[in-house]
GUMAR-327493 format. One line per 3 residues: for each residue x, y, z of N, C-alpha, C. Coordinates in Angstrom, 3 decimals. Layout:
BEGIN
X/Y/Z/X/Y/Z/X/Y/Z | ...
This chain:
BEGIN
142.160/134.974/106.896/143.446/134.353/106.604/144.544/135.403/106.492 | 144.381/136.362/105.544/145.345/137.451/105.401/144.585/138.760/105.388 | 145.020/139.665/106.241/144.431/140.999/106.291/145.572/142.008/106.308
145.719/142.747/105.242/146.804/143.713/105.127/146.223/145.101/104.846 | 146.781/146.093/105.537/146.279/147.459/105.380/147.440/148.423/105.191 | 147.293/149.278/104.187/148.184/150.421/103.973/149.658/150.007/103.862
149.937/149.019/103.002/151.326/148.613/102.783/151.978/149.589/101.804 | 153.074/150.183/102.262/153.843/151.094/101.420/155.290/150.629/101.354 | 155.896/150.783/100.188/157.294/150.395/100.034/157.978/151.329/99.062
159.102/151.865/99.507/159.902/152.745/98.669/161.324/152.228/98.597 | 161.934/152.451/97.456/163.355/152.197/97.278/163.988/153.534/96.908 | 164.592/154.179/97.908/165.057/155.541/97.699/163.874/156.460/97.476
163.894/157.171/96.378/162.781/158.086/96.070/161.684/157.408/95.250 | 161.905/156.148/94.879/160.915/155.427/94.071/159.906/154.738/94.978 | 158.650/155.170/94.899/157.583/154.572/95.702/156.932/153.458/94.881
157.159/152.208/95.304/156.680/151.053/94.550/155.279/150.654/94.984 | 155.027/150.613/96.293/153.690/150.327/96.829/153.170/151.584/97.507 | 151.933/151.948/97.202/151.421/153.253/97.614/150.174/153.141/98.483
150.197/152.162/99.398/149.059/151.998/100.292/148.149/150.876/99.840 | 148.667/149.650/99.864/147.917/148.480/99.395/147.080/147.908/100.531 | 145.822/147.648/100.249/144.912/146.988/101.181/144.509/145.650/100.567
144.485/144.604/101.395/144.234/143.269/100.862/143.581/142.406/101.926 | 142.562/141.655/101.520/141.923/140.705/102.423/141.686/139.399/101.668 | 142.285/138.328/102.189/142.191/137.018/101.551/141.546/136.051/102.528
140.534/135.330/102.077/139.851/134.362/102.920/140.543/132.996/102.843 | 140.411/132.221/103.903/140.990/130.875/103.915/140.403/130.045/102.780 | 141.256/129.328/102.054/140.814/128.477/100.969/140.592/129.177/99.648
140.842/130.478/99.598/140.690/131.222/98.347/141.902/131.023/97.446 | 141.673/131.089/96.153/142.743/131.207/95.175/142.586/132.578/94.530 | 143.565/133.431/94.776/143.511/134.820/94.313/144.687/135.071/93.381
144.413/135.618/92.214/145.479/135.993/91.293/145.683/137.501/91.336 | 146.935/137.900/91.118/147.280/139.320/91.047/147.966/139.552/89.712 | 147.402/140.445/88.923/147.947/140.747/87.604/148.297/142.224/87.535
149.024/142.570/86.485/149.423/143.961/86.294/150.684/144.026/85.472 | 150.969/145.196/84.950/152.159/145.373/84.125/153.421/145.195/84.955 | 154.521/144.916/84.288/155.809/144.847/84.973/156.083/146.193/85.654
156.565/146.121/86.891/156.837/147.336/87.644/155.671/147.855/88.450 | 154.526/147.148/88.392/153.349/147.616/89.133/153.471/147.377/90.629 | 154.397/146.486/91.041/154.596/146.237/92.472/154.151/144.866/92.932
153.821/143.974/92.008/153.260/142.667/92.364/154.233/141.818/93.173 | 155.439/141.673/92.666/156.418/140.832/93.354/156.826/141.449/94.684 | 156.962/142.746/94.733/157.286/143.423/95.994/156.209/143.159/97.034
154.949/143.225/96.626/153.845/142.935/97.537/153.924/141.500/98.039 | 154.186/140.563/97.131/154.263/139.156/97.517/155.399/138.926/98.506 | 156.524/139.572/98.301/157.659/139.423/99.209/157.336/139.964/100.595
156.584/141.044/100.660/156.205/141.598/101.961/155.177/140.704/102.644 | 154.199/140.216/101.899/153.223/139.298/102.486/153.894/138.015/102.975 | 154.956/137.602/102.277/155.691/136.411/102.673/156.735/136.655/103.742
156.797/137.873/104.257/157.729/138.293/105.316/159.185/138.196/104.867 | 159.434/138.190/103.558/160.791/138.219/103.046/161.322/139.643/102.969 | 160.422/140.612/103.039/160.779/142.025/103.022/159.819/142.754/103.958
160.147/143.977/104.297/159.315/144.760/105.215/158.802/146.007/104.517 | 157.613/146.472/104.871/157.129/147.733/104.313/157.961/148.902/104.826 | 158.000/149.955/104.068/158.718/151.151/104.493/158.035/151.777/105.696
156.705/151.763/105.705/155.928/152.361/106.789/155.541/151.307/107.817 | 156.516/150.607/108.371/156.245/149.501/109.287/155.284/149.891/110.402 | 155.391/151.111/110.898/154.519/151.550/111.995/153.152/151.997/111.501
153.022/152.211/110.216/151.771/152.758/109.712/150.902/151.767/108.965 | 151.313/150.490/108.958/150.503/149.503/108.263/150.277/148.303/109.174 | 149.443/147.378/108.726/149.153/146.176/109.510/149.114/144.978/108.576
149.743/143.896/109.006/149.694/142.642/108.252/149.420/141.508/109.230 | 148.277/140.866/109.060/147.918/139.714/109.872/147.773/138.493/108.973 | 148.420/137.415/109.358/148.316/136.147/108.649/147.964/135.082/109.666
146.856/134.391/109.432/146.402/133.382/110.393/146.207/133.988/111.784 | 145.664/135.197/111.827/145.397/135.919/113.078/146.655/136.270/113.856 | 147.795/136.246/113.202/149.056/136.616/113.843/149.556/137.916/113.224
149.844/138.905/114.066/150.397/140.176/113.616/151.888/139.972/113.389 | 152.301/139.883/112.126/153.697/139.539/111.839/154.660/140.630/112.279 | 154.180/141.862/112.421/155.065/142.946/112.846/155.452/142.843/114.317
154.757/142.017/115.072/155.086/141.832/116.481/156.144/140.746/116.703 | 156.549/140.077/115.623/157.499/138.980/115.733/158.927/139.491/115.559 | 159.847/138.974/116.384/161.254/139.304/116.171/161.797/138.443/115.031
163.057/138.623/114.683/163.609/137.943/113.513/163.549/136.420/113.649 | 163.865/135.908/114.826/163.841/134.461/115.040/162.415/133.930/114.951 | 161.473/134.635/115.576/160.072/134.228/115.523/159.538/134.316/114.096
159.980/135.343/113.366/159.517/135.539/112.000/160.009/134.418/111.088 | 161.254/134.008/111.252/161.792/132.908/110.455/161.017/131.618/110.730 | 160.694/131.381/111.999/159.927/130.199/112.368/158.516/130.265/111.785
157.897/131.436/111.875/156.551/131.624/111.329/156.547/131.389/109.824 | 157.535/131.945/109.138/157.622/131.809/107.679/157.771/130.338/107.280 | 158.609/129.639/108.019/158.852/128.234/107.727/157.601/127.371/107.921
156.806/127.702/108.921/155.676/126.852/109.293/154.352/127.260/108.664 | 154.218/128.533/108.272/152.913/129.034/107.837/152.841/129.419/106.365 | 153.989/129.612/105.712/153.980/130.142/104.352/154.789/129.239/103.426
154.178/128.872/102.299/154.880/128.131/101.259/155.159/129.052/100.088 | 156.289/128.851/99.437/156.695/129.705/98.322/156.913/128.867/97.065 | 156.399/129.382/95.940/156.680/128.804/94.622/157.166/129.945/93.741
158.345/129.768/93.151/158.939/130.826/92.351/158.931/130.440/90.875 | 159.173/131.431/90.007/159.219/131.165/88.564/160.311/130.158/88.247 | 161.466/130.348/88.844/162.562/129.403/88.696/162.581/128.560/89.960
162.479/127.257/89.796/162.177/126.343/90.895/163.113/126.440/92.082 | 164.373/126.852/91.855/165.354/127.021/92.932/165.569/125.731/93.735 | 165.575/124.617/93.035/165.940/123.358/93.678/167.459/123.296/93.821
167.930/122.642/94.867/169.360/122.476/95.071/169.845/121.310/94.219 | 170.789/121.545/93.303/171.134/120.533/92.297/171.808/119.286/92.860 | 172.414/119.399/94.044/173.125/118.251/94.607/172.212/117.296/95.345
170.923/117.661/95.518/169.990/116.833/96.265/168.930/116.237/95.344 | 168.378/115.088/95.749/167.309/114.449/94.987/166.003/115.210/95.171 | 165.007/114.817/94.383/163.678/115.418/94.533/163.176/115.252/95.957
163.286/114.052/96.499/162.826/113.790/97.862/163.558/114.664/98.864 | 164.856/114.780/98.729/165.649/115.579/99.670/165.309/117.059/99.561 | 165.111/117.555/98.337/164.736/118.957/98.162/163.420/119.271/98.852
162.461/118.372/98.704/161.148/118.596/99.315/161.255/118.584/100.840 | 162.131/117.769/101.369/162.252/117.610/102.821/162.933/118.785/103.514 | 163.665/119.611/102.786/164.503/120.637/103.424/163.722/121.539/104.381
162.573/122.122/103.986/161.849/122.957/104.953/161.417/122.186/106.203 | 161.098/120.903/106.049/160.710/120.085/107.207/161.911/119.850/108.117 | 163.079/119.663/107.538/164.281/119.494/108.357/164.588/120.782/109.116
164.384/121.926/108.472/164.579/123.211/109.155/163.626/123.331/110.340 | 162.423/122.803/110.168/161.422/122.810/111.248/161.744/121.787/112.336 | 162.770/120.953/112.072/163.211/119.900/112.993/162.202/118.745/113.070
161.518/118.514/111.964/160.668/117.339/111.839/161.545/116.092/111.761 | 161.105/115.032/112.381/161.864/113.780/112.304/162.032/113.356/110.849 | 163.223/112.842/110.510/163.503/112.470/109.138/162.462/111.497/108.587
162.082/110.510/109.362/161.122/109.518/108.873/159.782/110.163/108.563 | 159.343/111.095/109.411/158.070/111.781/109.178/158.165/112.703/107.967 | 159.292/113.414/107.850/159.479/114.325/106.712/159.498/113.553/105.405
160.215/112.444/105.371/160.310/111.671/104.141/158.979/111.023/103.788 | 158.207/110.621/104.782/156.889/110.052/104.520/155.964/111.109/103.909 | 155.962/112.304/104.489/155.130/113.390/103.967/155.582/113.786/102.557
156.883/113.890/102.345/157.405/114.257/101.030/157.046/113.207/99.989 | 157.148/111.948/100.360/156.810/110.862/99.441/155.333/110.915/99.067 | 154.473/111.215/100.047/153.038/111.332/99.777/152.756/112.483/98.811
153.392/113.624/99.046/153.170/114.783/98.184/153.670/114.524/96.764 | 154.871/113.986/96.647/155.413/113.711/95.327/154.572/112.661/94.601 | 154.037/111.708/95.341/153.135/110.737/94.741/151.860/111.390/94.247
151.303/112.285/95.047/150.098/113.008/94.651/150.343/113.814/93.383 | 151.573/114.320/93.228/151.922/115.138/92.072/152.424/114.304/90.889 | 152.306/112.983/91.005/152.667/112.112/89.905/154.153/111.882/89.739
154.912/112.055/90.807/156.368/111.924/90.735/156.885/110.759/91.571 | 156.040/109.769/91.807/156.442/108.659/92.667/157.616/107.866/92.094 | 157.816/107.960/90.784/158.938/107.248/90.147/160.191/108.123/90.045
160.099/109.358/90.549/161.213/110.297/90.371/161.804/110.754/91.706 | 161.478/110.066/92.776/161.888/110.505/94.119/163.390/110.695/94.250 | 164.154/109.819/93.638/165.595/109.805/93.863/166.376/110.366/92.674
165.669/111.088/91.824/166.310/111.775/90.714/166.705/113.190/91.140 | 167.864/113.624/90.703/168.297/114.998/90.960/167.679/115.924/89.900 | 167.640/117.236/90.177/166.948/118.156/89.274/167.374/118.073/87.818
168.670/117.840/87.548/169.109/117.812/86.158/168.596/116.587/85.398 | 167.998/115.640/86.110/167.410/114.462/85.470/165.893/114.597/85.347 | 165.357/115.760/85.676/163.918/116.003/85.625/163.601/117.032/84.549
162.411/116.934/83.975/161.961/117.950/83.021/161.616/119.231/83.769 | 161.410/120.312/83.019/161.044/121.581/83.648/159.755/121.474/84.444 | 158.760/120.795/83.870/157.496/120.624/84.578/157.650/119.790/85.828
158.491/118.752/85.757/158.723/117.911/86.928/159.453/118.689/88.026 | 160.414/119.493/87.626/161.123/120.309/88.604/160.167/121.260/89.324 | 159.261/121.857/88.573/158.330/122.792/89.200/157.357/122.067/90.118
156.971/120.842/89.789/156.106/120.075/90.685/156.847/119.687/91.964 | 158.147/119.428/91.862/158.945/119.197/93.074/158.930/120.461/93.936 | 159.060/121.623/93.299/159.018/122.883/94.037/157.658/123.094/94.704
156.587/122.675/94.033/155.251/122.772/94.631/155.172/121.876/95.864 | 155.671/120.642/95.743/155.672/119.735/96.898/156.471/120.331/98.056 | 157.601/120.929/97.752/158.419/121.565/98.788/157.636/122.674/99.496
156.843/123.425/98.742/156.083/124.525/99.349/155.008/124.018/100.301 | 154.591/122.746/100.141/153.488/122.195/100.928/153.937/121.331/102.103 | 155.228/121.037/102.200/155.714/120.027/103.133/155.341/120.320/104.583
155.316/121.596/104.974/155.040/121.936/106.371/153.582/122.319/106.628 | 152.683/121.916/105.719/151.246/122.232/105.880/151.033/123.749/106.053 | 151.540/124.577/105.137/151.429/126.036/105.318/149.989/126.514/105.234
149.732/127.643/105.878/148.405/128.246/105.816/148.137/128.839/104.439 | 149.192/129.384/103.828/149.042/130.048/102.539/150.254/129.732/101.670 | 150.006/129.618/100.377/151.074/129.419/99.407/151.129/130.657/98.513
152.314/131.245/98.416/152.540/132.423/97.586/153.319/131.991/96.347 | 152.774/132.254/95.178/153.393/131.817/93.925/153.685/133.030/93.046 | 154.940/133.182/92.650/155.365/134.321/91.831/155.709/133.834/90.431
154.828/134.094/89.476/154.986/133.647/88.090/155.343/132.155/88.041 | 154.549/131.293/88.682/154.941/129.885/88.812/155.036/129.129/87.503 | 154.324/129.599/86.470/154.366/128.898/85.184/155.131/129.682/84.130
155.793/130.750/84.544/156.461/131.630/83.581/157.619/130.997/82.852 | 158.181/129.925/83.399/159.341/129.283/82.789/158.994/127.918/82.198 | 157.684/127.657/82.014/157.235/126.349/81.543/156.648/126.438/80.149
156.704/125.321/79.416/156.001/125.255/78.137/154.497/125.237/78.394 | 153.703/125.425/77.347/152.264/125.626/77.531/151.585/124.409/78.157 | 151.985/123.199/77.773/151.362/122.011/78.351/151.682/121.887/79.834
152.950/122.099/80.198/153.340/122.024/81.610/152.668/123.126/82.412 | 152.546/124.306/81.810/151.881/125.417/82.491/150.420/125.092/82.768 | 149.727/124.545/81.780/148.317/124.190/81.968/148.159/123.127/83.048
149.068/122.156/83.056/149.016/121.121/84.093/149.220/121.727/85.476 | 150.158/122.663/85.582/150.416/123.306/86.869/149.202/124.115/87.311 | 148.567/124.810/86.391/147.393/125.618/86.733/146.290/124.731/87.315
146.025/123.609/86.666/144.990/122.702/87.177/145.392/122.127/88.534 | 146.691/121.945/88.701/147.192/121.370/89.948/146.853/122.242/91.152 | 146.928/123.561/91.005/146.617/124.444/92.126/145.204/124.191/92.657
144.277/123.966/91.756/142.894/123.743/92.172/142.709/122.352/92.785 | 143.464/121.387/92.273/143.443/120.061/92.891/144.008/120.113/94.302 | 145.068/120.891/94.484/145.674/121.024/95.812/144.719/121.709/96.783
144.022/122.733/96.307/143.038/123.415/97.164/141.953/122.435/97.592 | 141.494/121.610/96.643/140.465/120.630/96.950/140.969/119.565/97.913 | 142.211/119.107/97.712/142.761/118.009/98.502/143.242/118.467/99.871
143.912/119.634/99.933/144.568/120.059/101.163/144.007/121.350/101.755 | 143.069/122.000/101.046/142.473/123.220/101.574/143.398/124.414/101.570 | 144.388/124.414/100.668/145.370/125.500/100.657/144.745/126.815/100.194
145.309/127.903/100.704/145.026/129.237/100.201/146.172/129.628/99.280 | 145.855/130.169/98.105/146.897/130.540/97.149/146.770/132.011/96.771 | 147.906/132.696/96.735/148.003/134.017/96.101/149.013/133.865/94.973
148.567/134.124/93.754/149.387/133.843/92.578/149.594/135.126/91.777 | 150.846/135.565/91.697/151.211/136.668/90.814/151.513/136.074/89.446 | 150.861/136.587/88.420/151.036/135.978/87.098/150.756/136.963/85.982
151.440/136.738/84.846/151.096/137.433/83.614/150.217/136.551/82.726 | 149.992/135.320/83.161/149.203/134.377/82.380/147.713/134.637/82.637 | 147.050/135.200/81.652/145.655/135.588/81.843/144.737/134.385/82.021
145.082/133.258/81.398/144.262/132.057/81.575/144.267/131.616/83.033 | 145.457/131.565/83.637/145.555/131.217/85.053/144.864/132.258/85.915 | 145.090/133.526/85.613/144.484/134.598/86.403/142.961/134.511/86.400
142.402/134.195/85.254/140.946/134.139/85.135/140.341/132.903/85.795 | 141.159/131.873/86.027/140.668/130.669/86.704/140.479/130.902/88.202 | 141.145/131.899/88.749/141.130/132.126/90.192/139.746/132.525/90.692
139.548/132.375/91.998/138.291/132.818/92.600/138.121/134.325/92.457 | 139.241/135.030/92.582/139.251/136.490/92.396/140.507/136.880/91.644 | 140.376/137.859/90.764/141.527/138.425/90.057/141.671/139.881/90.459
142.814/140.206/91.044/143.104/141.566/91.457/144.098/142.191/90.483 | 143.908/143.441/90.164/144.789/144.136/89.228/145.555/145.230/89.948 | 146.890/145.178/89.810/147.732/146.230/90.379/148.137/147.212/89.300
148.003/148.473/89.617/148.400/149.555/88.710/149.131/150.605/89.527 | 150.367/150.847/89.172/151.140/151.936/89.768/151.149/151.867/91.300 | 151.357/150.659/91.840/151.568/150.517/93.281/150.319/150.390/94.128
149.161/150.256/93.500/147.920/150.071/94.269/147.093/148.980/93.593 | 146.189/148.382/94.355/145.257/147.402/93.807/143.961/148.115/93.472 | 143.555/148.000/92.208/142.313/148.652/91.790/141.126/147.930/92.436
140.194/148.673/92.929/138.999/148.106/93.561/137.877/147.970/92.527
């Protein structure tokens, strides 16, 4: 599913990633833990093609058997939209749109027919227990409900992998626990692969594998 070798990233003289190697199997749920500043979010952004490694010529990143470094910007945007789902600590829903409309946005970018996008979004929101909240805007939803809308949005295009960056960091403990269980239900229902960066040790320990980052590398 994901095979990454020798990922390095520097910001000026600060070397954040120092040669990260990573192999994720399809259907795995993998957590990444580590102290703040260890490079977790930077790694996730590079795996999600939102950023590039400093040593672009010296590393390799394959997702779904596709070498992402061979893609131009237009191809990369299309690949990201169709193959990768993102869940962030702050849901980043657009406040002027309803839950249904927010979930549909990536599908509209993919040029999916509106009727098909809305049907898929309705199914996902129903699966997540939000069938009564389809036409509510974010300010009318609880924090947990907003994050579940964000989860549905990440799944709308049937991505190969979902990347989650502190997905429960802004939730109360009950909502966080519900979200943690949800990831495993989604894997069972849809076969998703998840990479989850988290400081929540309970969530990290639930994963199939827990990887620890220290000073820009993953400890083996």
